[in-house]
TORFIDREN-79028 format. One record per atom (N, C-alpha, C): atom name; residue number from 1; z, y negated, x negated; residue in three letters. Coordinates in pm, whole numbers, always signed. Layout:
// TORFIDREN-79028
+------+-----+--------+--------+--------+------+
: atom :  nr :      Z :      Y :      X : rest :
+------+-----+--------+--------+--------+------+
:   CA : NUM :      Z :      Y :      X :  Ala :
...
+------+-----+--------+--------+--------+------+
//
This chain:
// TORFIDREN-79028
+------+-----+--------+--------+--------+------+
: atom :  nr :      Z :      Y :      X : rest :
+------+-----+--------+--------+--------+------+
:    N :   1 :  +1624 :    +87 :  -1265 :  Met :
:   CA :   1 :  +1509 :    +23 :  -1193 :  Met :
:    C :   1 :  +1419 :    -75 :  -1276 :  Met :
:    N :   2 :  +1485 :    -93 :  -1408 :  Glu :
:   CA :   2 :  +1408 :   -165 :  -1514 :  Glu :
:    C :   2 :  +1292 :   -102 :  -1568 :  Glu :
:    N :   3 :  +1292 :    +62 :  -1577 :  Arg :
:   CA :   3 :  +1151 :   +156 :  -1617 :  Arg :
:    C :   3 :  +1073 :   +125 :  -1504 :  Arg :
:    N :   4 :  +1093 :   +143 :  -1410 :  Leu :
:   CA :   4 :  +1025 :   +132 :  -1272 :  Leu :
:    C :   4 :   +945 :    +10 :  -1252 :  Leu :
:    N :   5 :  +1027 :   -111 :  -1292 :  Gly :
:   CA :   5 :   +933 :   -216 :  -1252 :  Gly :
:    C :   5 :   +854 :   -254 :  -1366 :  Gly :
:    N :   6 :   +834 :   -187 :  -1519 :  Ser :
:   CA :   6 :   +781 :   -191 :  -1581 :  Ser :
:    C :   6 :   +641 :    -98 :  -1563 :  Ser :
:    N :   7 :   +641 :    -14 :  -1483 :  Glu :
:   CA :   7 :   +511 :   +103 :  -1449 :  Glu :
:    C :   7 :   +419 :     -3 :  -1403 :  Glu :
:    N :   8 :   +279 :     -6 :  -1440 :  Pro :
:   CA :   8 :   +216 :    -98 :  -1343 :  Pro :
:    C :   8 :   +156 :    -47 :  -1209 :  Pro :
:    N :   9 :   +195 :   -126 :  -1110 :  Gly :
:   CA :   9 :   +152 :   -106 :   -984 :  Gly :
:    C :   9 :   +274 :    -63 :   -916 :  Gly :
:    N :  10 :   +367 :    -11 :   -979 :  Leu :
:   CA :  10 :   +494 :    +77 :   -906 :  Leu :
:    C :  10 :   +567 :    -49 :   -827 :  Leu :
:    N :  11 :   +613 :   -138 :   -894 :  Arg :
:   CA :  11 :   +707 :   -245 :   -845 :  Arg :
:    C :  11 :   +614 :   -281 :   -710 :  Arg :
:    N :  12 :   +479 :   -308 :   -738 :  Glu :
:   CA :  12 :   +437 :   -359 :   -592 :  Glu :
:    C :  12 :   +450 :   -285 :   -470 :  Glu :
:    N :  13 :   +421 :   -129 :   -547 :  Met :
:   CA :  13 :   +425 :    -37 :   -390 :  Met :
:    C :  13 :   +554 :    -44 :   -362 :  Met :
:    N :  14 :   +681 :    -20 :   -428 :  Ile :
:   CA :  14 :   +798 :     -3 :   -363 :  Ile :
:    C :  14 :   +826 :   -192 :   -314 :  Ile :
:    N :  15 :   +798 :   -305 :   -339 :  Leu :
:   CA :  15 :   +817 :   -406 :   -244 :  Leu :
:    C :  15 :   +685 :   -378 :   -153 :  Leu :
:    N :  16 :   +606 :   -360 :   -150 :  Asp :
:   CA :  16 :   +527 :   -301 :    -32 :  Asp :
:    C :  16 :   +601 :   -217 :   +125 :  Asp :
:    N :  17 :   +655 :   -140 :    +41 :  Ala :
:   CA :  17 :   +709 :    -31 :   +130 :  Ala :
:    C :  17 :   +839 :   -103 :   +204 :  Ala :
:    N :  18 :   +918 :   -164 :   +126 :  Tyr :
:   CA :  18 :  +1027 :   -208 :   +186 :  Tyr :
:    C :  18 :   +976 :   -356 :   +318 :  Tyr :
:    N :  19 :   +841 :   -351 :   +307 :  Ala :
:   CA :  19 :   +816 :   -487 :   +378 :  Ala :
:    C :  19 :   +733 :   -428 :   +500 :  Ala :
:    N :  20 :   +748 :   -293 :   +497 :  Gln :
:   CA :  20 :   +648 :   -281 :   +635 :  Gln :
:    C :  20 :   +743 :   -257 :   +741 :  Gln :
:    N :  21 :   +700 :   -305 :   +882 :  Pro :
:   CA :  21 :   +820 :   -250 :   +974 :  Pro :
:    C :  21 :   +831 :   -120 :  +1020 :  Pro :
:    N :  22 :   +947 :   -113 :  +1060 :  Arg :
:   CA :  22 :   +990 :    -19 :  +1098 :  Arg :
:    C :  22 :   +942 :    +53 :  +1256 :  Arg :
:    N :  23 :   +892 :   +153 :  +1265 :  Met :
:   CA :  23 :   +835 :   +202 :  +1385 :  Met :
:    C :  23 :   +917 :   +264 :  +1456 :  Met :
:    N :  24 :   +921 :   +261 :  +1597 :  Gln :
:   CA :  24 :  +1045 :   +339 :  +1688 :  Gln :
:    C :  24 :   +995 :   +472 :  +1707 :  Gln :
:    N :  25 :   +847 :   +520 :  +1702 :  Thr :
:   CA :  25 :   +834 :   +660 :  +1778 :  Thr :
:    C :  25 :   +791 :   +723 :  +1651 :  Thr :
:    N :  26 :   +794 :   +858 :  +1674 :  Pro :
:   CA :  26 :   +749 :   +950 :  +1552 :  Pro :
:    C :  26 :   +606 :   +951 :  +1516 :  Pro :
:    N :  27 :   +514 :   +912 :  +1657 :  Gln :
:   CA :  27 :   +374 :   +886 :  +1618 :  Gln :
:    C :  27 :   +316 :   +771 :  +1516 :  Gln :
:    N :  28 :   +409 :   +649 :  +1579 :  Thr :
:   CA :  28 :   +346 :   +559 :  +1511 :  Thr :
:    C :  28 :   +416 :   +537 :  +1350 :  Thr :
:    N :  29 :   +541 :   +596 :  +1356 :  Arg :
:   CA :  29 :   +594 :   +632 :  +1223 :  Arg :
:    C :  29 :   +476 :   +699 :  +1131 :  Arg :
:    N :  30 :   +426 :   +834 :  +1181 :  Gln :
:   CA :  30 :   +375 :   +884 :  +1105 :  Gln :
:    C :  30 :   +257 :   +792 :  +1040 :  Gln :
:    N :  31 :   +156 :   +739 :  +1154 :  Met :
:   CA :  31 :    +64 :   +679 :  +1160 :  Met :
:    C :  31 :    +52 :   +565 :  +1038 :  Met :
:    N :  32 :   +176 :   +470 :  +1022 :  Met :
:   CA :  32 :   +228 :   +404 :   +928 :  Met :
:    C :  32 :   +253 :   +472 :   +774 :  Met :
:    N :  33 :   +302 :   +555 :   +756 :  Ile :
:   CA :  33 :   +312 :   +669 :   +685 :  Ile :
:    C :  33 :   +153 :   +695 :   +596 :  Ile :
:    N :  34 :   +108 :   +751 :   +697 :  Asp :
:   CA :  34 :    -38 :   +763 :   +655 :  Asp :
:    C :  34 :   -131 :   +680 :   +592 :  Asp :
:    N :  35 :   -127 :   +553 :   +681 :  Glu :
:   CA :  35 :   -209 :   +423 :   +627 :  Glu :
:    C :  35 :   -130 :   +360 :   +482 :  Glu :
:    N :  36 :     +2 :   +362 :   +481 :  Phe :
:   CA :  36 :    +49 :   +336 :   +350 :  Phe :
:    C :  36 :    +29 :   +432 :   +248 :  Phe :
:    N :  37 :    +16 :   +551 :   +261 :  Ala :
:   CA :  37 :    -16 :   +680 :   +166 :  Ala :
:    C :  37 :   -177 :   +629 :    +85 :  Ala :
:    N :  38 :   -282 :   +594 :   +192 :  Asn :
:   CA :  38 :   -406 :   +617 :   +210 :  Asn :
:    C :  38 :   -407 :   +473 :    +95 :  Asn :
:    N :  39 :   -369 :   +371 :   +127 :  Lys :
:   CA :  39 :   -399 :   +260 :    +72 :  Lys :
:    C :  39 :   -321 :   +268 :    -60 :  Lys :
:    N :  40 :   -193 :   +328 :   -114 :  Trp :
:   CA :  40 :   -160 :   +320 :   -269 :  Trp :
:    C :  40 :   -258 :   +436 :   -324 :  Trp :
:    N :  41 :   -331 :   +530 :   -250 :  Ser :
:   CA :  41 :   -392 :   +656 :   -330 :  Ser :
:    C :  41 :   -501 :   +603 :   -378 :  Ser :
:    N :  42 :   -597 :   +462 :   -263 :  Val :
:   CA :  42 :   -723 :   +439 :   -328 :  Val :
:    C :  42 :   -685 :   +338 :   -456 :  Val :
:    N :  43 :   -581 :   +284 :   -431 :  Ala :
:   CA :  43 :   -541 :   +218 :   -551 :  Ala :
:    C :  43 :   -507 :   +314 :   -687 :  Ala :
:    N :  44 :   -452 :   +385 :   -654 :  Cys :
:   CA :  44 :   -434 :   +453 :   -801 :  Cys :
:    C :  44 :   -554 :   +525 :   -832 :  Cys :
:    N :  45 :   -659 :   +565 :   -759 :  Tyr :
:   CA :  45 :   -802 :   +610 :   -796 :  Tyr :
:    C :  45 :   -854 :   +519 :   -855 :  Tyr :
:    N :  46 :   -857 :   +377 :   -785 :  Arg :
:   CA :  46 :   -934 :   +237 :   -849 :  Arg :
:    C :  46 :   -882 :   +209 :   -987 :  Arg :
:    N :  47 :   -755 :   +214 :   -990 :  Asp :
:   CA :  47 :   -693 :   +122 :  -1110 :  Asp :
:    C :  47 :   -635 :   +247 :  -1198 :  Asp :
:    N :  48 :   -619 :   +369 :  -1172 :  Gly :
:   CA :  48 :   -569 :   +459 :  -1257 :  Gly :
:    C :  48 :   -412 :   +498 :  -1203 :  Gly :
:    N :  49 :   -326 :   +612 :  -1286 :  Ser :
:   CA :  49 :   -238 :   +624 :  -1195 :  Ser :
:    C :  49 :   -115 :   +536 :  -1231 :  Ser :
:    N :  50 :    -41 :   +504 :  -1115 :  Val :
:   CA :  50 :    +65 :   +425 :  -1116 :  Val :
:    C :  50 :   +165 :   +460 :  -1188 :  Val :
:    N :  51 :   +223 :   +594 :  -1209 :  Leu :
:   CA :  51 :   +283 :   +620 :  -1307 :  Leu :
:    C :  51 :   +209 :   +711 :  -1427 :  Leu :
:    N :  52 :   +248 :   +699 :  -1548 :  Lys :
:   CA :  52 :   +202 :   +784 :  -1641 :  Lys :
:    C :  52 :   +261 :   +903 :  -1694 :  Lys :
:    N :  53 :   +221 :  +1001 :  -1719 :  Arg :
:   CA :  53 :   +276 :  +1149 :  -1746 :  Arg :
:    C :  53 :   +332 :  +1125 :  -1902 :  Arg :
:    N :  54 :   +446 :  +1190 :  -1922 :  Thr :
:   CA :  54 :   +464 :  +1176 :  -2069 :  Thr :
:    C :  54 :   +474 :  +1298 :  -2120 :  Thr :
:    N :  55 :   +429 :  +1430 :  -2081 :  Asp :
:   CA :  55 :   +408 :  +1553 :  -2112 :  Asp :
:    C :  55 :   +386 :  +1555 :  -2205 :  Asp :
+------+-----+--------+--------+--------+------+
//
């Protein structure tokens, strides 16, 4: 986890994921997953990749 915590934005993403409420139905669960993915996709496009490639 030390390496993951050092990646820009990744620690915030992980904490945000665990802070989200659990949804009861598949429909609300998928809606929350889509909203979370959209939120962090925008952050990555705006600020650059959350994880740097080491290729």
